[in-house]
N, C-alpha and C positions, 0 to 999 in steps of 0.2 A: 541579300541583306534584308529585303522586305519580310521574308519568311522568318528569319531569326528575330527581327524586331517584333513581329506579331506573336511569335512563340514566347518571347520574353515578357510581353504584355500579359499574356494568359497566366504565366507563372506568377507575376507580381499580383495579379487580381486574386489568384488562388490563395497566396500568402496573406493578402489583405483580409479576405473572408475568414481565414483561420485566426488571424490576430484579433479581429474585431468580434469574433464569436458570432458571426451572422449565421442565419439558417442556411444549411447546405454547405457549411464550411468544409466538411470532410470531403464532399464530392468535388468542390471547386479545387481544393488543394490536390486531390488525386489527379484531376484533369491537368492542373498546372505542372505537377511533377512529371506526369506522363508525357506532356508536350515537350518539356525540357529534355527528357530522356530521348525522345524521338529526334529532336533537333541535334543532340550530340551524336546520335547514331547516323543521321544523315550527313553530318559534317565530315565523316571519314571518306565520303564519296566526292567531296569537293575537289575540283582540280586545283593544283598548286598555282599560286600567283605567278604570272609571267614576269620575268625580269628582263626588260628590254635593255640592250646595250646602247644607251643614249650617248655614251662617250664616243661612239663612232660617228655620230652626227655632230655633236659638240665636243670637240677634243678638250675643251676647258674642264669638262667633268672628270676627265682622267687625271688622277694625281700625277702619273708619270709624264703626261704630256702637258702638264700645267705650265712648263717653262716655254712651250712653243708659242704659236700665235695666239693671242688673246683677243683678237678682234674679229675673226671671221675666216671663211674659206673661200677659195676661188673656184668658180664653177668651170667644168671642162668645156673648151671651145669658146669661152667668153672671157675676155680680159678684164671685165668690170668686176670690182671687188664687192662681194655680198656681205653686208653688215649684219651681225648677229649680236644679241644681248649677252653681256657677260654675267655668268652665274657662279656664285661661290658655293661649291659642293659642301664644304665644311659647315657653312652657315645653314644650308638646307638640312643636313643631317642633325645638327644641334637643335634646330627648330622641331624636327620630327621627334627627337628624343625627349625634348621638353614637353611636347603635347602628349606623348605616350606616358611620361611620368605623371603628368597631371591627371590623365585618364585613369591610370592605375591607382593613384591616391584617392580620387573620387570613388572609384569602385570599392576600395578598401573601407572608406568611411561608410558607404552605403551598406556593405556587408556587415560592418560592426553594428550599425543601427538596426539592421534586420535581426541580427543575433540578439541584441538587447530586447527588441520587441518580442522575439520568440521566447526568450527566457521569461519575460513578463507575462506572456500568454500562458506559458507552462505553469508559472506560479499562480496566476489567476485561476487556471483550470483546476490545479490541485486544491486551491483554497475553496473553490465552489464545490468540488467533490467532498472535501472535509465538512463543509457546512451542510451539504445534503445528507451526508452520513450522520452528522450530529443531530440534524432535524429528525431523521428516521429513528435514531436511537432514542431521542426524547419522546417521540410519539409512542414507541414501543414501551418505554418506561411508564408513561402516563397510563397506557392501557393496562399494563401489569398492576399499577397502583390501584386503578379502578376495580379490576378483578379481585385484588387482595382485599380492598375495602368491602366489596360485596360478600366475599367469603367470610370476612371477620364479622360483618353484621349478622350473617346467617348463623355463625358459630355462637355469637352472643345471645341471639334469640333462642337457640337450642339450649344453651346453658340456663337461660331464664326459665324455659319450660321445665327443664329437669329440676331446677331449684324449687319451682312451684309444686311439681309432683312430689318431690321429697318432703317438702313442708307439709303437704296434705297427708302424705302417708305417715309422717311423724305424728301429726295430730291424731289421725285415726289409731295409730299404734298406742299413743298415750291413753286415749279413751278406753281402748280395749284392755290395756294393762290395768287401768283403774278398776274396770269392771271385774277383771280376773282377781285383783287383790280383794275386792269386796266379797266375791264368791268364795275365795280361799278362806277369808276370815269367817264367813258363815259356816263353811264346811268344817273348819277347825273347831268352832264352837259346838257344832253338832257332834263331831267325833268325841270331844271331851265329855259331852253330856252322855252319849251312849256308852262310852267306856266306863263311866261311873255306874250307870244302870246295869251294864252287863255283869258286873260283879255280884249283883243281888239276886239274879234269877236266870235260869237256863233258857226260859222262853225269851227273855230279853237278849240272850246271846244269839239266838237264832235271828232275832230282829236285827241285831247289829251286823250279823253276817250278810243279811239282805241289804242292809244299809251300805256296808262296805262294798258289796258287789255293785250296788247302784252308784256309789261314789266313784268307783273305778270306771264304770261305764260313762259317767258324766265327765270324768277327767279326760278319758279317751276322746269323748265327743268334743270337749272344749279344745283339746290339742288339734284335732282335725278341723275344727271350725275356723282356724286362722286363715285358711285359704278360701273359705266360702261363707259369706254373711248369712245366706239363707239356711245353710246347715247349722250355723251357730245359733240362729234364732230357733230352729227346730229343737236343737238339743236343750236350749234354755227352757223351752216349753215342756219338754219331757222331764227335765229336772224338777220343774215346778210341780208337775203331776206326781212324780215320785216322792217329792217332799210332802205333798199333800197326803199321799197314801201312807207315808212313813209316820206323819203326825197322827193319822187315824189309828195306825197300828200301835203307836206309842201310847195314845190315849186309852186304847182298849187294854193295853198291858197295865197301865196305871190303875184303871178301874178294876181289873182282875186282881191286882195285888192288894188294892184297898179292900176288896170284898173278902179275900182270904185272911187279911189281917183282922 
């Protein structure tokens, strides 16, 4: 009885640790359940309870001999009557059954309460697990949002840099286009003038051929200067020199024509 009571105490303590979620609850519950299993295993080796035949000593306990003497038995060799107490076996059995019924009822109530506590513990454990999972998910979501914000900021800065570069390139292209338009206008004027003069003299035709060649060279230089500012500057200087030489040739031609006239 002592061993069973001690084992039951260990089982109850293990269940209490698990229900209250105290540290080491898993270990205590394992110890308690293991103790209970060992006690049940040991119980099979218990000797059966001896059933003494008390009706041989007190015939009043025997239902069949209840109609006999109800006051005692006479000892052998002695004529003196031995007085014994009268016991009602039916009352004894009813009292035992009543105590057994009350014990079973209390055990059922205790088991029901333990079941409710176990269900509450399971619900609480599930709720805590869900809360922890939600907390971890929220943390991961916040980290993802922070990374996304950093990436967005970097992308916005890149777009701003690209926009500034495009704006600068657009301004440079506009200035270059204006210069090209001015040069084209000047070249067109020169071409018109030399076309008129080419009709009047063969010498002027040769000069125009030189001018055309020079203009083609200048045009090629201008087209290639789009990728290099230094090359563009060099070609402009060459063009200025050629224009200067051309003006000199043209002046000489005019002088020659004037003298011939």
